N, C-alpha and C positions, 0 to 999 in steps of 0.2 A: 869142489870145482866141477868135477865130472858130472855130478848129480845136477848141478845148476845148468850145465850145457844140455843135458838130456831133457830137463824141464822146459827150457827155452825152445828146443827143437819140437817138443811135443805141443807146446802152445802154438808155435808157428804152423805146424802141419794141420792142426785142428782148425786154426783160423783160415787156412787156405781151402778147407773143405776136403782134405785128404780123408778117405774112408767114407765119405758121404755117399748117399744113394746115387744111382745113375739117372740123371734127369732127361736124358736123350732117348726116352722110350715112348711107347704108345700107351702110357698110363690109362687108368680107367676113371678119371675124375671128371667133374662137371666142366672143367676148363679145357678138356681135351678137344682139339678140333676134330670135326667129322665131315667127310665129303659125302654128299647125297647124289650129285650129278655133275657131269662135265658138259660144256657146250662150246664147240661142237663135240660130240662123242667120238668122232672119227674124221679122217681126212684121207685124201689120195696121196700115195707115195709121189714125191717130187713136187709137192705143193709149195706155194710161196709161204713166207712167214705169216703167222696169224696170231690172234689173241684168243687164248683159252680161258674161258670163264669157269671158275670152280664154285659151285653152289654147295652150301652146307651150313655148319654152325660153329661157333666159338673161334672164329678167326680174329686175330689181333692186328693192330696197325703195323706190326713188324713181320707179318706172315710172309713166308716165302714158298712158292710153288716149286716142287721138284718134278721134272719131267725126265723119266728114264735115269734117275739118280743125279741129274744135273740141276742145280739151282738156277732158275730163270728169273729175269727181271719181273717183279710182281708189284701190282698196284692194289692197295687195300680199297675196297669199295664199301664194305660194311662187315659187321660181325657174321653175316651170312653169305658173303661173296667176296672173292678175290679174282683178279684177272692177271694172267701171265703172258708175256710176249714169247712165243715159241718160234725160234729161228727155222728157216727152211732146211738147214743142215740136220735138224733133229728129226725131220720127217722125210728125208731123202730116200729111205728104203722102207719097204713094207715090214710090218711087225706089230707086236702088241707091247706097249710101253706103260710101265706103272707111273701113276701120278699120285703124289701125296703133298700135304701142306705141313710145313713146320711153323708152329706158332707158339711163341713164348718158350716153354721148355718141353713141349710135347710135339709128337708127330701124329698126324691124322691116320685114319685107315687109308689104304691104297686102293685106287680105282684104275682099271686098265683103259688106256686110250689106244684105239685101233688105227693103224696106218695101212691102207689097202692098196 
């Protein structure tokens, strides 16, 4: 009986992906999204909300732009472009903020956005 329970638990945990590789990395496969440029690349501190266009490659329809580690509402334009709505509160103070795209199971490279 005990062996049967161990066997069932083993099957259950394997079926749930226990012990599988971490898919939330910046892997190096052809499907990994990549950022080439941001438009605009900078804004003034205290600016109003704006649309940030992220140009690159391997973006999917479910891609999400992260601005300073916060997921922002994102619109898929194409496999080479996504656009995110950045709220005024995100650019209220000067600084350099990382931007990356999460697409599928991968994160893109990070590119800095400057608020001056």
